[in-house]
C-alpha positions as CSV (number, residue, x, y, z in Angstrom):
1,M,-7.1,-3.8,-5.2
2,Q,-5.6,-3.0,-1.8
3,L,-7.9,-5.4,0.0
4,E,-8.0,-8.0,-2.8
5,E,-4.3,-8.6,-3.4
6,A,-2.7,-7.9,-0.1
7,D,-3.2,-9.1,3.5
8,A,-6.1,-6.8,4.6
9,T,-4.9,-6.8,8.2
10,E,-1.4,-5.6,7.3
11,E,-1.1,-1.9,8.1
12,T,0.1,0.6,5.6
13,R,0.0,4.4,5.3
14,H,-3.5,4.2,3.9
15,R,-4.8,1.0,5.5
16,F,-4.8,0.6,9.2
17,R,-6.7,-0.7,12.3
18,L,-9.0,1.8,13.9
19,R,-7.4,3.5,16.9
20,R,-10.7,3.5,18.9
21,P,-12.9,0.4,19.1
22,S,-16.0,0.6,16.9
23,E,-19.1,-1.6,16.7
24,H,-19.1,-1.0,12.9
25,A,-15.6,-1.9,11.7
26,D,-12.0,-2.8,12.7
27,F,-10.0,-1.3,9.8
28,E,-10.0,1.8,7.6
29,L,-8.8,2.1,4.1
30,R,-8.2,5.7,2.7
31,V,-8.6,6.2,-1.0
32,G,-8.5,9.9,-1.7
33,D,-11.5,11.4,0.0
34,L,-13.2,8.0,0.3
35,R,-13.1,6.0,3.5
36,V,-13.7,2.2,3.4
37,F,-14.4,0.6,6.8
38,Y,-14.1,-3.2,7.0
39,R,-13.6,-6.3,9.1
40,V,-11.6,-9.4,8.4
41,V,-13.4,-12.6,9.5
42,E,-11.6,-15.9,8.7
43,R,-9.5,-14.4,6.0
44,R,-12.6,-12.9,4.4
45,V,-12.9,-9.1,4.0
46,Q,-16.3,-7.7,4.9
47,V,-16.8,-4.1,3.8
48,V,-19.3,-2.5,6.2
49,L,-19.2,1.2,5.4
50,I,-18.1,3.4,2.6
51,G,-18.0,7.2,3.3
52,L,-16.7,10.5,2.0
53,K,-14.4,12.6,4.1
54,A,-15.2,16.3,4.0
55,G,-12.8,18.2,6.2
56,N,-13.1,16.4,9.6
57,V,-16.6,15.1,8.9
58,L,-17.4,11.6,7.6
59,L,-20.5,11.4,5.3
60,V,-22.2,8.1,4.7
61,E,-25.1,8.3,2.2
62,G,-25.0,12.1,2.4
63,R,-25.4,12.2,6.2
64,R,-22.9,12.9,9.0
65,F,-21.7,9.7,10.5
66,T,-19.8,9.0,13.7
67,L,-17.9,5.7,14.2
């Protein structure tokens, strides 16, 4: 809903632009322990990664992932 009904580039407490450039995504959305990484191209949201945050480790498909 956060990406569907609102401007996906507008930063909020749980939705923000990544602080360090990444080849994978431009924005992050936090939903509990889930992390959704996405780009906005011509007003269209492209979800590129969905991961699970465990402590300070990001897991994507059960494997440690570094943006």
